[in-house]
VOLODO-223570 format. One line per field, with one value per atom (N, C-alpha, C): residue number from 1; atom name; z, y negated, x. Coordinates in steps of 0.02 Angstrom, whole numbers, m for minus. Each point is the difference from the previous one (the first is absolute). Last residue first. Layout:
num = [NUM, ...]
atome = [CA, ...]
zz = [Z, ...]
yy = [Y, ...]
xx = [X, ...]
# end
This chain:
num = [263, 263, 263, 262, 262, 262, 261, 261, 261, 260, 260, 260, 259, 259, 259, 258, 258, 258, 257, 257, 257, 256, 256, 256, 255, 255, 255, 254, 254, 254, 253, 253, 253, 252, 252, 252, 251, 251, 251, 250, 250, 250, 249, 249, 249, 248, 248, 248, 247, 247, 247, 246, 246, 246, 245, 245, 245, 244, 244, 244, 243, 243, 243, 242, 242, 242, 241, 241, 241, 240, 240, 240, 239, 239, 239, 238, 238, 238, 237, 237, 237, 236, 236, 236, 235, 235, 235, 234, 234, 234, 233, 233, 233, 232, 232, 232, 231, 231, 231, 230, 230, 230, 229, 229, 229, 228, 228, 228, 227, 227, 227, 226, 226, 226, 225, 225, 225, 224, 224, 224, 223, 223, 223, 222, 222, 222, 221, 221, 221, 220, 220, 220, 219, 219, 219, 218, 218, 218, 217, 217, 217, 216, 216, 216, 215, 215, 215, 214, 214, 214, 213, 213, 213, 212, 212, 212, 211, 211, 211, 210, 210, 210, 209, 209, 209, 208, 208, 208, 207, 207, 207, 206, 206, 206, 205, 205, 205, 204, 204, 204, 203, 203, 203, 202, 202, 202, 201, 201, 201, 200, 200, 200, 199, 199, 199, 198, 198, 198, 197, 197, 197, 196, 196, 196, 195, 195, 195, 194, 194, 194, 193, 193, 193, 192, 192, 192, 191, 191, 191, 190, 190, 190, 189, 189, 189, 188, 188, 188, 187, 187, 187, 186, 186, 186, 185, 185, 185, 184, 184, 184, 183, 183, 183, 182, 182, 182, 181, 181, 181, 180, 180, 180, 179, 179, 179, 178, 178, 178, 177, 177, 177, 176, 176, 176, 175, 175, 175, 174, 174, 174, 173, 173, 173, 172, 172, 172, 171, 171, 171, 170, 170, 170, 169, 169, 169, 168, 168, 168, 167, 167, 167, 166, 166, 166, 165, 165, 165, 164, 164, 164, 163, 163, 163, 162, 162, 162, 161, 161, 161, 160, 160, 160, 159, 159, 159, 158, 158, 158, 157, 157, 157, 156, 156, 156, 155, 155, 155, 154, 154, 154, 153, 153, 153, 152, 152, 152, 151, 151, 151, 150, 150, 150, 149, 149, 149, 148, 148, 148, 147, 147, 147, 146, 146, 146, 145, 145, 145, 144, 144, 144, 143, 143, 143, 142, 142, 142, 141, 141, 141, 140, 140, 140, 139, 139, 139, 138, 138, 138, 137, 137, 137, 136, 136, 136, 135, 135, 135, 134, 134, 134, 133, 133, 133, 132, 132, 132, 131, 131, 131, 130, 130, 130, 129, 129, 129, 128, 128, 128, 127, 127, 127, 126, 126, 126, 125, 125, 125, 124, 124, 124, 123, 123, 123, 122, 122, 122, 121, 121, 121, 120, 120, 120, 119, 119, 119, 118, 118, 118, 117, 117, 117, 116, 116, 116, 115, 115, 115, 114, 114, 114, 113, 113, 113, 112, 112, 112, 111, 111, 111, 110, 110, 110, 109, 109, 109, 108, 108, 108, 107, 107, 107, 106, 106, 106, 105, 105, 105, 104, 104, 104, 103, 103, 103, 102, 102, 102, 101, 101, 101, 100, 100, 100, 99, 99, 99, 98, 98, 98, 97, 97, 97, 96, 96, 96, 95, 95, 95, 94, 94, 94, 93, 93, 93, 92, 92, 92, 91, 91, 91, 90, 90, 90, 89, 89, 89, 88, 88, 88, 87, 87, 87, 86, 86, 86, 85, 85, 85, 84, 84, 84, 83, 83, 83, 82, 82, 82, 81, 81, 81, 80, 80, 80, 79, 79, 79, 78, 78, 78, 77, 77, 77, 76, 76, 76, 75, 75, 75, 74, 74, 74, 73, 73, 73, 72, 72, 72, 71, 71, 71, 70, 70, 70, 69, 69, 69, 68, 68, 68, 67, 67, 67, 66, 66, 66, 65, 65, 65, 64, 64, 64, 63, 63, 63, 62, 62, 62, 61, 61, 61, 60, 60, 60, 59, 59, 59, 58, 58, 58, 57, 57, 57, 56, 56, 56, 55, 55, 55, 54, 54, 54, 53, 53, 53, 52, 52, 52, 51, 51, 51, 50, 50, 50, 49, 49, 49, 48, 48, 48, 47, 47, 47, 46, 46, 46, 45, 45, 45, 44, 44, 44, 43, 43, 43, 42, 42, 42, 41, 41, 41, 40, 40, 40, 39, 39, 39, 38, 38, 38, 37, 37, 37, 36, 36, 36, 35, 35, 35, 34, 34, 34, 33, 33, 33, 32, 32, 32, 31, 31, 31, 30, 30, 30, 29, 29, 29, 28, 28, 28, 27, 27, 27, 26, 26, 26, 25, 25, 25, 24, 24, 24, 23, 23, 23, 22, 22, 22, 21, 21, 21, 20, 20, 20, 19, 19, 19, 18, 18, 18, 17, 17, 17, 16, 16, 16, 15, 15, 15, 14, 14, 14, 13, 13, 13, 12, 12, 12, 11, 11, 11, 10, 10, 10, 9, 9, 9, 8, 8, 8, 7, 7, 7, 6, 6, 6, 5, 5, 5, 4, 4, 4, 3, 3, 3, 2, 2, 2, 1, 1, 1]
atome = [N, CA, C, N, CA, C, N, CA, C, N, CA, C, N, CA, C, N, CA, C, N, CA, C, N, CA, C, N, CA, C, N, CA, C, N, CA, C, N, CA, C, N, CA, C, N, CA, C, N, CA, C, N, CA, C, N, CA, C, N, CA, C, N, CA, C, N, CA, C, N, CA, C, N, CA, C, N, CA, C, N, CA, C, N, CA, C, N, CA, C, N, CA, C, N, CA, C, N, CA, C, N, CA, C, N, CA, C, N, CA, C, N, CA, C, N, CA, C, N, CA, C, N, CA, C, N, CA, C, N, CA, C, N, CA, C, N, CA, C, N, CA, C, N, CA, C, N, CA, C, N, CA, C, N, CA, C, N, CA, C, N, CA, C, N, CA, C, N, CA, C, N, CA, C, N, CA, C, N, CA, C, N, CA, C, N, CA, C, N, CA, C, N, CA, C, N, CA, C, N, CA, C, N, CA, C, N, CA, C, N, CA, C, N, CA, C, N, CA, C, N, CA, C, N, CA, C, N, CA, C, N, CA, C, N, CA, C, N, CA, C, N, CA, C, N, CA, C, N, CA, C, N, CA, C, N, CA, C, N, CA, C, N, CA, C, N, CA, C, N, CA, C, N, CA, C, N, CA, C, N, CA, C, N, CA, C, N, CA, C, N, CA, C, N, CA, C, N, CA, C, N, CA, C, N, CA, C, N, CA, C, N, CA, C, N, CA, C, N, CA, C, N, CA, C, N, CA, C, N, CA, C, N, CA, C, N, CA, C, N, CA, C, N, CA, C, N, CA, C, N, CA, C, N, CA, C, N, CA, C, N, CA, C, N, CA, C, N, CA, C, N, CA, C, N, CA, C, N, CA, C, N, CA, C, N, CA, C, N, CA, C, N, CA, C, N, CA, C, N, CA, C, N, CA, C, N, CA, C, N, CA, C, N, CA, C, N, CA, C, N, CA, C, N, CA, C, N, CA, C, N, CA, C, N, CA, C, N, CA, C, N, CA, C, N, CA, C, N, CA, C, N, CA, C, N, CA, C, N, CA, C, N, CA, C, N, CA, C, N, CA, C, N, CA, C, N, CA, C, N, CA, C, N, CA, C, N, CA, C, N, CA, C, N, CA, C, N, CA, C, N, CA, C, N, CA, C, N, CA, C, N, CA, C, N, CA, C, N, CA, C, N, CA, C, N, CA, C, N, CA, C, N, CA, C, N, CA, C, N, CA, C, N, CA, C, N, CA, C, N, CA, C, N, CA, C, N, CA, C, N, CA, C, N, CA, C, N, CA, C, N, CA, C, N, CA, C, N, CA, C, N, CA, C, N, CA, C, N, CA, C, N, CA, C, N, CA, C, N, CA, C, N, CA, C, N, CA, C, N, CA, C, N, CA, C, N, CA, C, N, CA, C, N, CA, C, N, CA, C, N, CA, C, N, CA, C, N, CA, C, N, CA, C, N, CA, C, N, CA, C, N, CA, C, N, CA, C, N, CA, C, N, CA, C, N, CA, C, N, CA, C, N, CA, C, N, CA, C, N, CA, C, N, CA, C, N, CA, C, N, CA, C, N, CA, C, N, CA, C, N, CA, C, N, CA, C, N, CA, C, N, CA, C, N, CA, C, N, CA, C, N, CA, C, N, CA, C, N, CA, C, N, CA, C, N, CA, C, N, CA, C, N, CA, C, N, CA, C, N, CA, C, N, CA, C, N, CA, C, N, CA, C, N, CA, C, N, CA, C, N, CA, C, N, CA, C, N, CA, C, N, CA, C, N, CA, C, N, CA, C, N, CA, C, N, CA, C, N, CA, C, N, CA, C, N, CA, C, N, CA, C, N, CA, C, N, CA, C, N, CA, C, N, CA, C, N, CA, C, N, CA, C, N, CA, C, N, CA, C, N, CA, C, N, CA, C, N, CA, C, N, CA, C, N, CA, C, N, CA, C, N, CA, C, N, CA, C, N, CA, C, N, CA, C, N, CA, C, N, CA, C, N, CA, C, N, CA, C, N, CA, C, N, CA, C, N, CA, C, N, CA, C, N, CA, C, N, CA, C, N, CA, C, N, CA, C, N, CA, C]
zz = [694, 28, m22, m76, 73, 26, m251, 36, 73, m181, 49, 38, m179, 46, 56, m177, 39, 53, m151, 43, 45, m170, 57, 49, m149, m11, 63, m52, 20, m14, m125, 46, 14, 33, m5, m73, 89, m19, m9, 74, m67, m25, 220, m49, m71, 192, m15, m51, m19, 57, m21, m136, 34, 61, m59, m48, 39, 123, m52, m57, 259, m58, m51, 266, m56, m59, 195, 32, m51, m33, m9, 33, m23, 59, m6, m173, 8, 59, m36, m52, 8, 139, 19, m50, m46, 52, 21, m147, m34, 50, 89, m36, m40, 108, 50, m34, m132, 17, 52, m55, m54, 12, 147, 11, m54, m25, 57, 16, m167, m23, 57, 55, m46, m23, 129, 41, m43, m109, 32, 42, m98, m51, 30, 141, m20, m53, 67, 52, m18, m141, m5, 51, 10, m58, m10, 172, 15, m57, m27, 42, 15, m227, 68, 41, m277, 53, 69, m216, 3, 61, m106, 55, 20, m104, m19, 61, m20, 30, m24, m83, m11, 26, m24, 38, m6, m130, 7, 31, m8, 2, 11, m119, 57, m4, m168, 61, 62, m201, m3, 69, m46, 14, 3, m27, m54, 10, 33, m35, 53, 45, m45, m43, 109, 10, m54, 135, m62, 13, 177, m30, m65, 84, 10, m29, 106, m66, 9, 208, m34, m70, 192, m26, m37, 99, 51, m25, m143, 56, 56, m184, m18, 55, 14, 20, m19, m71, 70, 25, m218, 4, 73, m38, m32, 6, 73, 47, m29, m139, 56, 52, m185, m22, 56, 31, 3, m19, 94, m45, 4, 144, m9, m45, 103, m63, m17, 191, 11, m65, 19, 69, 10, m215, 23, 69, m93, m49, 22, 117, 22, m50, m32, 41, 18, m127, m37, 44, 40, 23, m35, 53, m31, 29, m44, 50, m32, m61, m25, 58, m22, 15, m22, m15, m10, 21, 4, 2, m7, 77, m26, 8, 174, m71, m23, 208, m20, m74, 142, 7, m19, m15, 64, 11, m204, 52, 70, m187, m3, 60, m112, 39, m9, m101, m9, 47, 20, m49, m6, 213, m44, m49, 159, m27, m45, 205, m70, m18, 221, m21, m70, 122, 45, m26, m127, m1, 49, m32, m31, 4, 88, 32, m29, m92, 69, 35, m221, 0, 72, m28, m15, 0, 29, 57, m11, m174, 52, 63, m178, m23, 53, 42, 0, m21, m9, 69, 1, m207, 26, 70, m98, m41, 28, 92, 25, m39, m73, 64, 30, m198, m12, 65, 14, m26, m13, 60, 58, m22, m167, 36, 61, m123, m39, 35, 97, 5, m38, m17, 68, 9, m206, 10, 68, m90, 4, 12, m18, 46, 10, m155, 67, 52, m230, 25, 71, m112, 15, 29, m73, 57, 21, m196, 59, 63, m207, 11, 64, m74, 29, 15, m110, 66, 35, m226, 51, 70, m189, 27, 49, m122, 54, 33, m193, 53, 61, m204, 31, 57, m99, 7, 37, m135, 38, 5, m126, 72, 42, m245, 17, 74, m146, 44, 29, m143, m37, 40, 35, 20, m42, m25, 30, 23, m202, 58, 25, m125, m18, 63, 37, m32, m15, 26, 27, m41, 20, m32, 18, 86, m71, m38, 210, m12, m74, 130, m15, m13, m57, 58, m21, m104, 7, 65, m155, 59, 7, m181, 7, 57, m61, m63, 6, 183, m17, m63, 160, m29, m14, 187, m57, m22, 108, 25, m58, m3, m34, 25, 88, m72, m35, 235, m13, m74, 117, m39, m19, 136, m63, m43, 222, m52, m66, 158, 10, m60, 57, m28, 22, 52, 10, m28, m31, m7, 4, 91, m33, m5, 0, 46, m38, m17, m20, 52, m90, 35, m23, m7, m35, 48, 44, m23, m2, 79, m73, m25, 233, m22, m75, 164, m40, m24, 204, m36, m40, 73, 16, m43, 66, m53, 17, 133, 12, m55, 12, 1, m9, 8, 45, 7, m140, 58, 51, m214, 36, 62, m153, 40, 40, m88, m5, 44, m128, 64, m11, m124, m8, 69, m94, 50, m17, m86, m18, 56, 30, m56, m23, 254, m58, m54, 229, m60, m61, 237, 2, m61, 16, 50, 2, m137, m27, 48, 69, m51, m28, 250, m67, m49, 287, m49, m69, 188, 37, m45, m72, 54, 37, m139, m5, 63, m38, m14, 9, 13, 53, m9, m156, 63, 60, m227, 18, 65, m141, 73, 23, m233, 34, 75, m199, 56, 40, m152, 4, 62, m147, 64, m6, m160, m1, 66, m106, 53, m4, m179, 30, 52, m114, 2, 32, m33, m54, 0, 164, m61, m55, 213, m18, m65, 98, m33, m22, 126, m65, m39, 221, m43, m70, 165, m20, m46, 98, m51, m26, 177, m61, m56, 214, m29, m65, 127, m30, m34, 122, m62, m34, 210, m54, m64, 207, 15, m57, 4, m17, 9, 110, m28, m13, 5, 34, m36, m62, 58, 39, m213, 60, 64, m214, 8, 57, 10, m42, 13, 36, 27, m44, m153, 65, 43, m245, 42, 69, m268, 71, 33, m254, 32, 72, m202, 48, 24, m230, 51, 48]
yy = [m524, m66, m53, 231, m6, m70, 89, m14, m16, 48, 51, m15, m140, 15, 46, m63, m58, 17, 168, m15, m60, 63, 45, m14, m205, 67, 42, m198, 10, 71, m172, 56, 9, m217, 67, 20, m217, 48, 70, m188, m16, 50, 25, 0, m10, m13, 70, 4, m214, 34, 70, m187, 45, 32, m226, 45, 45, m146, 12, 43, 20, m45, 18, 42, 32, m48, m77, 48, 40, m171, m19, 46, 15, m35, m24, 129, m61, m42, 212, m47, m66, 173, m20, m49, 102, m51, m26, 183, m62, m58, 211, m21, m64, 101, m29, m25, 117, m67, m34, 220, m44, m71, 167, m16, m47, 81, m45, m20, 162, m66, m51, 224, m27, m70, 121, m22, m31, 100, m63, m28, 212, m52, m68, 186, m12, m55, 77, m41, m17, 147, m66, m47, 224, m32, m70, 133, m15, m37, 81, m60, m19, 133, 9, m63, 22, m7, 9, 8, 52, m3, m133, 46, 46, m256, 60, 43, m227, 61, 65, m260, 50, 68, m287, 61, 47, m219, 33, 68, m250, 73, 29, m245, 32, 75, m176, m7, 23, m32, m6, m10, 135, m69, m3, 206, m44, m74, 116, 18, 14, m41, m55, 20, 209, m67, m48, 253, m38, m73, 151, 0, m39, 117, m58, 10, 191, m31, m56, 87, m3, m28, 24, 65, 0, m185, 35, 67, m145, 13, 38, m76, 58, 18, m196, 61, 63, m212, 14, 62, m80, 30, 17, m111, 66, 35, m222, 44, 71, m165, 10, 47, m66, 47, 13, m163, 69, 50, m225, 14, 74, m213, 72, 9, m206, 20, 73, m129, 40, 18, m144, m1, 36, m12, m67, 1, 203, m28, m69, 128, 9, m27, 8, m56, 6, 177, m60, m57, 235, m21, m64, 162, m63, m21, 236, m32, m62, 152, m38, m36, 245, m71, m34, 247, m35, m73, 155, 50, m31, m158, 65, 49, m206, 10, 66, m199, 66, 3, m180, 3, 67, m78, 30, 5, m80, m45, 25, 89, m14, m44, m21, 49, m15, m79, 7, 54, m80, m46, 4, 24, 47, m41, m56, m19, 55, 63, m24, m26, 80, m17, m30, 90, m49, m27, 172, m65, m51, 241, m51, m70, 198, m4, m58, 48, m22, m8, 89, m70, m27, 229, m38, m75, 141, 7, m41, 17, m48, 6, 150, m68, m51, 228, m13, m71, 74, m6, m18, 48, m64, m13, 208, m53, m68, 188, m9, m54, 60, m34, m12, 126, m70, m39, 231, m33, m74, 135, m12, m36, 71, m56, m18, 189, m60, m62, 212, m19, m63, 90, m23, m24, 101, m66, m29, 171, 1, m70, 103, m51, 6, 145, 12, m49, m28, 62, 15, m186, m12, 63, 19, m46, m11, 123, 39, m42, m108, 47, 40, m144, m37, 46, 98, m23, m38, 73, 53, m20, m154, 6, 57, m40, m47, 15, 116, 9, m43, m7, 65, 12, m237, 39, 65, m114, m26, 49, 32, 0, m22, 9, m25, m2, m41, 54, m20, m150, 62, 60, m252, 42, 64, m166, m45, 39, 40, 22, m54, m82, 42, 19, m51, m37, 49, 69, m1, m44, 61, m61, m10, 184, 1, m63, 75, m3, m1, 119, m63, 6, 207, m45, m63, 246, m35, m39, 57, 23, m40, m43, 73, 28, m239, 36, 76, m185, 32, 41, m223, 67, 27, m195, 20, 72, m149, 28, 31, m104, m30, 27, 59, 18, m25, m57, 68, 18, m206, m2, 70, m39, m35, m7, 103, 42, m37, m74, 7, 35, 49, m51, 13, 67, 12, m57, 117, m63, 16, 130, m2, m71, 58, m1, m5, m41, 42, m6, m71, m28, 36, 129, m47, m31, m27, 12, 74, m115, 9, 19, m50, 61, 12, m129, m11, 66, 30, m64, m7, 235, m46, m62, 137, 1, m50, 41, 42, 2, m131, 72, 37, m246, 26, 76, m138, m43, 33, 95, m11, m44, 47, 59, m9, m174, 9, 59, m66, 21, 13, m162, 51, 14, m100, m1, 55, m148, 42, m4, m110, 41, 49, m123, 8, 43, m65, m31, 6, 99, m71, m37, 235, m33, m75, 133, m4, m35, 43, m53, m8, 93, 22, m57, 74, m36, 25, 116, m54, m42, 187, 25, m52, m88, 70, 23, m223, 10, 72, m93, m34, 8, 86, 34, m36, m84, 48, 37, m187, 1, 48, m31, 0, 7, m4, 47, 2, m188, 30, 45, m77, 0, 36, m139, 52, m4, m87, m6, 60, m153, 64, m12, m168, 22, 68, m151, 47, 26, m147, m37, 46, 84, m44, m38, 134, 40, m42, m104, 20, 39, m56, m59, 16, 169, m14, m60, 53, 50, m12, m135, m16, 49, 41, m58, m20, 170, 23, m58, m49, 36, 25, m138, m21, 40, 28, 11, m17, 96, m62, 10, 117, 21, m63, 0, m17, 32, m26, 43, m12, m96, m39, 42, 79, 6, m44, 92, m43, 12, 204, m66, m42, 66, 1, 56, m162, 51, m3, m75, m14, 57, m124, 55, m19, m76, m17, 65, m102, 50, m26]
xx = [1254, 18, m50, m18, m12, 14, m95, 62, m15, m164, 18, 64, m98, m55, 21, 151, m19, m51, 62, 57, m16, m152, m4, 57, m77, 27, m7, m177, 69, 23, m194, 12, 74, m47, m30, m10, 78, 52, m27, m134, 25, 52, m93, m53, 27, 143, m20, m56, 158, m32, m23, 104, 46, m28, m113, 33, 48, m125, m50, 29, 90, 3, m54, m34, 34, 0, m92, 44, 40, m179, 69, 50, m248, 24, 72, m105, m39, 25, 94, 22, m36, m66, 68, 29, m208, m6, 68, m12, m17, m5, 34, 60, m12, m181, 45, 64, m153, m27, 44, 50, 19, m26, m68, 71, 26, m216, 1, 72, m33, m21, m1, 51, 51, m19, m155, 57, 55, m184, m19, 58, 30, m4, m16, m6, 70, 3, m212, 31, 72, m115, m30, 32, 61, 30, m29, m90, 70, 34, m223, 4, 73, m41, m24, 13, m46, 50, m31, m124, 51, 46, m194, m18, 58, 37, m39, m14, 114, 29, m30, 42, m52, 25, 61, 13, m60, 128, m65, 11, 138, 5, m69, 104, m34, 14, 58, 39, m38, m161, 72, 31, m229, 20, 77, m127, m23, 18, 179, m62, m54, 240, m23, m59, 103, 26, m26, m52, m9, 19, 115, m67, m1, 231, m43, m70, 159, m9, m50, 151, m64, 7, 166, m20, m67, 135, m38, m28, 121, 46, m34, m127, 41, 50, m134, m36, 39, 78, 16, m37, m45, 67, 19, m205, m2, 68, m19, m34, 0, 82, 47, m30, m131, 51, 51, m172, m25, 54, 99, m55, m20, 143, m13, m61, 104, 30, m10, m91, 60, 36, m201, 24, 66, m116, 17, 33, m73, 46, 23, m167, 69, 51, m246, 24, 74, m113, 18, 25, m87, 67, 22, m230, 21, 68, m147, 41, 31, m227, 57, 34, m149, m3, 64, m170, 63, m9, m179, 53, 70, m187, m21, 58, m31, 16, m31, m57, 23, 15, m102, 72, 30, m233, 17, 75, m97, m24, 17, 164, m71, m21, 247, m38, m74, 266, m72, m27, 230, m27, m76, 171, m35, m41, 233, m65, m27, 166, 0, m70, 47, 67, 3, m198, 32, 67, m118, m34, 31, 56, 42, m30, m111, 66, 41, m214, m7, 67, m6, m19, m4, 36, 60, m16, m183, 46, 63, m157, m21, 42, 41, 13, m18, m50, 72, 17, m227, 24, 74, m102, m24, 28, 49, 29, m18, m104, 69, 36, m214, m5, 69, m13, m19, m2, 32, 60, m13, m181, 43, 64, m146, m29, 42, 60, 13, m27, m44, 70, 17, m219, 12, 73, m65, m31, 14, 182, m72, m28, 237, m25, m75, 109, 26, m28, m54, m29, 23, 93, m71, m32, 223, m4, m73, 43, 17, m6, m30, m55, 13, 170, m56, m59, 180, 22, m56, m27, m10, 22, 35, m68, m11, 212, m14, m68, 90, 49, m15, m129, m10, 49, m104, 62, m12, m208, 56, 58, m207, m14, 59, 3, m67, m15, 225, m22, m68, 104, 5, m24, m96, 56, m1, m163, 49, 61, m205, 39, 47, m221, 56, 39, m257, 54, 57, m268, 68, 47, m250, 26, 73, m121, m22, 20, 155, m72, m17, 224, m31, m74, 164, m5, m37, 95, m65, m1, 221, m36, m65, 149, 6, m42, 18, m10, 0, m91, 64, m11, m120, m4, 69, m94, 42, m13, m199, 63, 40, m226, 58, 67, m224, 2, 63, m41, 23, 2, m81, 62, 25, m196, m13, 63, 4, m32, m10, 204, m71, m32, 260, m44, m72, 286, m72, m41, 256, m37, m74, 244, m65, m28, 269, m57, m65, 295, m56, m56, 269, m57, m62, 237, m44, m52, 237, m68, m17, 207, m4, m69, 60, 34, m6, m183, 59, 30, m149, 0, 65, m134, 54, m1, m222, 51, 55, m208, 58, 52, m220, m8, 66, m28, m50, 2, 149, m13, m46, 65, 62, m10, m178, 16, 65, m188, 73, 21, m240, 30, 74, m205, 53, 30, m250, 54, 51, m245, 57, 50, m201, m23, 54, m55, 45, m33, m82, m27, 44, m7, 18, m25, m28, m41, 13, 137, m68, m47, 226, m5, m71, 28, 17, m7, 39, m42, 21, 80, m33, m46, 143, m41, m39, 200, m21, m37, 110, m71, m23, 228, m38, m75, 157, 14, m28, m14, m51, 15, 109, m8, m54, 58, 65, m7, m163, 0, 64, m145, 66, 1, m222, 36, 67, m192, 52, 37, m250, 51, 46, m175, 18, 56, m211, 69, 8, m200, 15, 71, m114, 18, 25, m64, m56, 13, 173, m52, m59, 170, 27, m53, m52, 1, 25, 8, m69, m3, 208, m19, m71, 76, 36, m19, m83, m33, 33, 98, m63, m37, 199, 14, m64, 56, m45, 7, 134, m71, m48, 261, m36, m75, 216, m64, m41, 274, m63, m58, 245, m8, m63, 89, 18, m10, m63, 72, 25, m253, 40, 74, m170, 10, 47, m71, m34, 26, 27, 32, m33, m82, 10, 38, m79, 35, 13, m194, 52, 33, m155, 15, 52]
# end
């Protein structure tokens, strides 16, 4: 069996994913899809259509559940019909198929405090709203990519130079040219009022930017402007206008007193 994420964690709709699934099935294997990036699929395609036999949906990534905060990690696991008989059973509640495996959770339907939030979100959005959110997710990521591409290398795109719902900003060259690494960019973003994007995943010393559907254009522009200004600060180090140590990048984040002083 294989496990795939679609779109890939590189931020690309891999065009050969159906072919890969077919090859696995031809040799008697199964395909498990990680639903981590389902917010780029909802309403536009589906794991079953692509060829997955099993897929879990991360409610904290797609259906309104806050990320982190002590958990719990929760979400449905969908399977093709040939696997339905093996879905987990429960000693007290009638769940699973006629060949059910043992329970994987004491609560047969997940967290009662979490699932109503996702249910309410889906009901309020409806199919049309969820599809629109997916489109905004893709649009927002490609908007940021287009604004940052003249200033930073973008690690992976498709044949048209576009991404899916996220993309990888490659800051690795700055280690040699300016002594600046991803962690320095992440800390400097705090001075501009932003929590840093995912750092060093899936590629070490890079930043993976995933705006989702939640931010408006003004906030996207504010984020882009901050990164473009940071690129200018890196350029000043590269040109020798600022020292490689003791500069605004290496000293970030700064205290509020440093940021707000008038002189």
